[in-house]
N, C-alpha and C positions, 0 to 999 in steps of 0.2 A: 351793485341794485343798490337804491335810492329809490326813493317816495320821487314819484310828480304829482304834474297838476300843484295846488295850493303850494302842499311845502317845496319844492322844490320853487313855484316863483316865490316864496317869501323869503328863503337859502339867497339865493341870489338878489331878489330889494337888499335885505341884511349886507350882502360881501360890497352890493356898487355902491351904496349908503354908508361906509363904513359902519354900522351897527352887528356887527360878529354876533359880539356879546350875546342879542338877543336870543341869538341861538343857546346859549348854554340855558335858559330859565329856560325850558324845558326838551331834558337830552332824549324825550323817551313819546315822538305826537301824538296827540293822542283825538278822539271824537267821540262824542253821544251819541246813541240815536236810538230809538222804541225798539221793545221784543216785536220781532215778525215780520221784522223788515231787511232791503233787500241794504249792502252793503259795498259799493265800488271800491277797489284802492286803485287809483293808478304806481305801477312801482314804471322805475326806466329799467330794464336791463346791459350791462357792460359786457363787453370782453375787448376786456384790455390787451392778451394771449395776441403776439403774429399768425395763430394759427383759429381758424375755424372753430367754432362751440354748439355741443349740443349743454345750454340750458335747460336744465330742471330745476321747476320751485316746487315746492315741496310747506303745504301751509297745513304749522299743530296751532291746531282747535279747542278750543275750550270745546266740556261738552254738552253736547246740543247743536252743535252748530251746523253749517253745512259750507261747504266751497263749491260752488256751481260755474267758475273758472272752466271754461270749455276745455281752454289746451295748458298741458303741463310742461311738455317738454317747446327750447324756442331753440331754430337755428339761428347765431350770429359769426353774420364774417370774423376776420379777424380786424378789430379794431370799432366795430360798430355796436351804437343807442337803441333796441328799441323797445319802447314802452309797451307797459303792458297792464289788461287792467283787469285786477282783481278779484272775484265778484263772493260775497258770503252770505245766507241769509241766519240771522239770527233764531234766536231756539222764543220760543212765540212764547214760551213761559217757562219760569223758574228761578237760578238768582241772580236779582238786582245786582248793580255795582259794579267799579274797573273787576279790567280779567283782560292779559293778552294776547292776541294773536302773532305769530313770530314764521316767517314766511323763511323758507330756508334751496339756498343755490349748489348744484351741485354740474361740473361742468367730465368727463368722466371720470366720474367716480371719483373725484376729491371736493371735499368742501369749497363752493369757491366764494359766498357772501348769505349776509341774512340781517332782515330787515322786523324789528317789531314797534308795538301797534298797541297803545293801551283804545280800550272803547268802557266808555260807559256805559250799561243797559239801562234801561229807563223802563216801566211798568206799561202795556199798548196807551195810551189816551180813551179815555170813558164818557161815550157820548151820548148823548141824555133824549 
């Protein structure tokens, strides 16, 4: 399991240009957004086993967050990778600042991996 989208692009870009030390500068990916907004997080699931697996993805969310992701179980054939979009809703009010979201995967009852994203929540903008 790994982040997709721009996180995946930069990981591949840094590798292609021999800039892999840049990945070490920010070991946990980060994003910032306002309260009450939707957050789409691209994730790529991998099945490196020799058997088909049903991969269950669980989000561990801070208080007030909602998981709007349509599915939580993804069938993957042996050797297959599958991109998914995790959709979360930030709380409309509450604590601003850094919070962590963790996704955990399991297949056939055994933990298969996890990813963590740091999110900086900001107050909603005020319009005159």
